N, C-alpha and C positions, 0 to 999 in steps of 0.2 A: 419571548419571539423574538426579543432583541438581538439577541445570539444568531439569528438564522440570519437577517440580514444584517448584520456586520461580516459571515461570511458568504454570502455573498459578490457584499461588498468594497467590500476591502484587497479584490484583485481589482481591482474596478481603482481602485485613486490613485493610482499613477498616471492613470489617459483624462483623469478630471487633473487631474496633476502639469498636465503636459511638463513632466519633467523625462530625461533625461539621462542617460549612463550611471554615476554613478548614484541619483534620488531612485534610478529603477535598477542597480541589484539590492540598494538595501531592500525595495518595494520587493524583488521575486528569493530574496532572504529572510525580512520577519513574514510569507506568508508562505516562506516553506514549514517553515518554524511551527506557526503558529497553528495551522493543520497535521502535522507530525502529530501535536501534544491533542489536538482537537481529539484525534480517530484515536489514537494513543490508548489516552486514557481512561476511555468516554469509561462508560459501569453500568453493569443489563441493559445495552441499547443490543440493536440487531438479532436479529434468526439464525445467528448461529451465536450465539453470546452463554447459553446452556451448553449450547455439547465443548465451547471450546472450554466450556467450565472442567465440565464433563469427565475430555480430556488428559485437561491438565492433573482434575486432582488423579485420574487413573494412572500417570506418567512417576508424578508424587511418591509410589510408593512400587513404584522398579527401577531396580542394578541397572546399569550402561551393558554387562553385558544378555540381562533375559531379552532387550530393549532394539539391538542391535540382533539379535537369534530371533526374533517374532520378528521383518522390518513389514513394514505398514505402506501401503501402494502410497499412499503419499509418503513421501519419503521427507522431504523439507518443512512441508507444511510439521510431519507430530518431531523433527530433530528438534527443531524450536521450539514449538513450545517444551518439547522434555525438555536439554537443558535452560530454559528460561525458569522453567520450575523449581528444578535442582540448583539452580543459584542462590535461587533466594524471589529470582522478580515475579514467578507469581508469571499470573495469564496476564498482563499489567504489563511483564518486560518483553512475550512475543508478541505483544498486540502491538506497541509503540518499534519493532525492527522491522514488525508487517507493512504500521502502516511511513515508517523511510522507507521497505521498497519501492511501496505500492505510489506515497510521491514524486516520490525519486526520480520513476520512469514515467510516471502523467506528468513531473517536468520537462523531464528530457525531452518528450515527443510532444508536446504543447512549442515547448523553443524551435518544431522543425517546422512550426507552423506561423503564416504571419498573424501580430493582432494576438500577441502572447498574455493579455491583462485580460483582452477581451474575452480568448478561448477560454482562459482555466475558470474563468466567471462559472460563462457558462457552465459547462463539466463539472461543477460544484449541486446546483442539486441533484444532477441524480452520479454523478462517477461518487461524490463526496461523499454530500448523506444518504444514498443509498445504496451501491454499492458498500464501499470505504465503509461506512459504519456497522450494515448494514449482513453487512458480508464475508469474513476477512480469508475465505482462504481464496475467495471465486477473487477478492479485491488484489491481490501479489498474480495471482493468475493469469489477471486481464495486464495486468501495469507489462513484465512480463512479456503478454504478443505486442501490446505495444512496443516496443523494444524491437521484437519481431517483423512489425507490418516496419520496423522503419530501418531492421537491418534485411525488409526483402528491396523498398523503395531504393537501396543503393551497392545493389545485386552483391548479397553477401546472406550466399547462401548457405554455406557451414553456421555463418553466425545464425542466421533464423531458424539455423534448425537446432539450435545451444540455446535459443530463449523460448522458441519453439515444447521442448524437453525441461528444463525448465517448470515452466509455467505446469504443465501437468503431473510436476513431483510435487503441487502444492496444489492444481485439485484437477483429478482426469480428467474433467471434461472441459481440459483445454485445450485438449489432442485434436 
């Protein structure tokens, strides 16, 4: 239980210390690094875990020609798992990649808001624990949707469409 208190209060530490630029940058890096590994190295956690294990086992026996001749609808998701399994990193390799993508997108979005550390801490219970640790595909798609919102805010319509297409290549419901 204490680990959950830690992950909730870790982003708030710079606010308590009233730190400025160099220490804040260090705590941002520490937060991102910690959450990438916390999410990426989870084992048997989440609603998608056994589905991801099944997909990984399915792709471990397939040659690259067969993989690309039978393209799945969620192409980027399947491609990351396929290459992760076939280079020997297994499901943990793809989970680390997906966690890195999600945390980067969340970080980029939260940097556009005031009070970065406070909003990061607020996002931990739902976005990190439930979404990122429970539903891998949806979390990556959600991350790209956050980037799409940022692009839309800046009136970058083409970039918005690109982010939505990337999100939908991880999970169909992103469209």
